[in-house]
N, C-alpha and C positions, 0 to 999 in steps of 0.2 A: 129663310134656308137661308136665303142669301143674308138677310142681315145677321142673322148668326155668323158666316160667312164674316161678316164686317167685325161684328165685335171681337171676334178671334181676329182679326185682325191687329184690332185695337192691343187686345191681350199683349202681341208677338210671343206665340207657345214657344218656340224653340227656347226663345233667349230668357221668358219668364222663368220653363221649366229647369234653365240652367242655373239659373239665383238661387230660385227655393232649394235645388239640389244642394247648394255650396252649404247653404242654412241648414240641409240633414247633416250635411258631415259634421257642420258644429257641434250641435246636436250629439252627435253620436261619437266625437272628438271628447268630447264634455261628459260622457254620460254615466254615473253611477249606479240609476236603476232604472230600466224602460217601463216610461208611463204610454200607453199607447191614447187618451186621451189626448194628454200633451204632443205628444208628437203630431198627430192628426190634423191640432188646433193650428201649431206651428204652420202645416203644413198648408192648410188651406188660408191663413189671414197673410204669412209672407207672401201665397199667391195671389191675394185680391190686392197685396201694396202693391205688391211689384207690376199689378196690371192698371194698378192707377197710375203709378211713373209712368210706367209706356203710354197709358194714354193722357196722358199729358203732355208729353215731349211730342205726340202727333197733335195735339190742338195746336202746339205754337209753334211747330217746325210743318205745316200745307203749304207754304210757300215754298223753301227750299226740298220737301219732298217731292212735289210735283216736278225741281229743275235736274233730280239724278232717278237715275237708272235703275239702281236695285230699290229705287220706294216711292219711285210716279204710279206706281199699281196701288199703292196702302190706299187704305177705307175712304180717309178725308178728304185724297186728291181726287179720285174716281166718286166722291161725293155718292157713295153707299149708303153713309151715314152723318147727319147734320153735326157740325160744331155744338149745337145746345143735347142734344142725344149724347155726343161724346163727351161732353163736360158734366154730362149729370151722372153717365157709366164711370166717366172716374171721380166723380166727388164718392159717387154709392159706394163702389168697388172698396175706395182708398178708407174711407170712415166704417163701415163693415170690419177689414183687416186690417184695422188697429184697432178694434173695440175688440176681436177674437183673441188677439194676441195681445192685449191686456188682461182680460178676464179669463181666459181659461190654459194662459203661458204663464206671463210673468209681465206686469208693469215698464219694469225694463230693456225690456223685448221690444213693448207695444210704445217707447219713448225714442227708439232704434230706429224704431220702423217709419218714425213719422220725420227725427233725422234723413234719412237713408231718402225717402220721398221727395221732401223740401228740399234736399240738396241736389237731388237725380233733374227732377223738373223744373225748380225754380230758380238754378244756382246753373247745374253744368248745361243744362240745355242753350239758354238764352248768351251762357259763355261762350258758344261751340264758336257763335260767328265774330267773335272781337277780337278773339285771343288764345294762342293754344298752352295757357292757364290754365282753359277749360278743362284739362284735361288731369290736373294733376287735383282742381276739384274733383273732377268725372269718379276720380279711382277712392273717395271715401265713401260714396253710396258702396258702389259695385266693393268695398271691404266689407261693410257691415250684416251681410247675411250669415255668413260663417258665425260672426261675433253676436248674432242674436239667438243663430242656435244654441250658440256654447250659455248663452245667456239662460236660454230655455230649461237646457239642463243642468246647468249649477244654479242660478237665480243672482249670478253675480259676475262680475266684471273680472278683475285681479289680473296680474302679468300674463299668466296664460292665456287666459281670453283675447287679450291686447298684442300678444306673439301671434295667434291664430289672426289676427286683422291683421298687425304688420307682414307678415309671408301673404294675405294677396292682396293687401295695398301694393307692394312692390311687383308683384307678377300680373298687375297690370297695362305696366311702363312695355314692357317691349309685346304683350300679344298685341296692346289696340295702338302699337305704331304699326306693329307688323301690319295690321287690316288699316293703318291708314295710308300706309307705302302703298299696297295693293289697289286701295279707292280713293289717291291722290286727285285724279282726274275727274272721278264722279265730286268728292269732295268741293273741290276746285268751282266746281256748277254751279254747289249753294255759298258760296263765296263761305266755305266750313276754314277754321284756322288749325287745322290738329295734330300736322304735327309740330313738333319744337324746333325745326328747321329748313330751309328751302334747302340745303346743302344738304343731300342723301347718305354723304359721308359723316357728315356729322352725329347724324340720327342714327347710323350705325353706329356709333360711338357710345353716344347715351345710352342705348339699350344693350352694347356689354357690360358699362358698371353698374346700370340698375342689377344686370344680371350678375354682377357679383355679387354684389349686395341680398341679391334674392336667397345666391348661396347660404350665405352669413346667415342671414334669417331662417332659412329651413332646416338647420343643421343645431338650433339654438334648443326643440325641444325634446332631444336627447339631452344634453345639459341640466335642461329644468326639471327633468321625470316625467318628461310628460310621454315619453316610447322609447325603446330600448335601439340596441345597436340595429337590429335590421333594419329599422327606417334610418339609421340615421347611415348606413350605406347607399340606401338607394336613394336618399333625397341628394347624396353628393354627387352621381352616380347620372342621376335625372337632369340634377341641378348643371354639370357640366358637360350635356348635352344640349342647352338649353345654349349655350356659350360657345358649345361648336356652330350651331347651328346662323349663332350669331356673329360670329367670325368669318364664315361664307358672306354673311349680307354685309359682312364689312366688305370682303372681298370683291365679288359677284356686282354688288349695289343691283341687284334686278328682282324684279316678280316673281321668280319662280322662288330665287331663295328667301325671297319674303314670305311666303306664303310656306315653306317649306317651316320655318320657325315660329307662323302662325302654327298651322297644325301641330308643331313638338309644344307649342306652348296648350295650345287645347286639352291635349293628353297629360299633361305635366300635373296639371292643378290638381284633377281630381284622380289619379295613381295616385300622388303627395299625400293628400289625406286618408286614402285607402291605407297606404299601409301608416302611418300615424294613427288609424283606428284599430287597423290589428293587431300593430306593435308597441301598446297602450301599455306602460307599466301598473 
């Protein structure tokens, strides 16, 4: 039972579920005819690939995790599992997940899954201690899941698929920087460089401009015949809500405002996709 709990700790169930859910949203956005086999394979394969990414992330960050309050009880830090056990689990879950995507979903979904795993575990993870550019690199694997879901439904990439990718890509910057603002002291203990500037006023300005770009990207599905006017109205309203909270953060520069923005971004993402699915043309 202790080992099971430890393996679930490697998986990071809440994060993995959120990532898989974004792939599910991508699937339903591109859906023309529902197929249970493809859908369940997408969920299982995606879950295993994300689990693998999270496992390798923790293998590489044992020392850093031990220094931070929010991660010091992770299984590898507590030695609930050995590094060898984690390596085996990470490798097997990654290989099996990719094979499921390749055989039962679509080869292109599997290739994107490989790119996501490599860029997250082997590029973004080591860069976190070197440069804030890591956030830009990490936004790529973070934006792949809805695109993987889109490919599972349509069997191609296409402009509309990349549009979903772009929305997810831009959304991550205000979301992640609001989290990095809140956890600034904890991240500094591990020597992580995740905020784009030491000047918090500059950070809030960057968040604001990324939200402007997100607003422009979020309205494009209507103009490219992916959704109707109902989606357009809600996309504009929700984007302006994020801009409002970013403005509060810029004015107050406090943790309360950063937390409000973080919560707003968490709500924004699934709601935007839901309205896009509901109002599909």
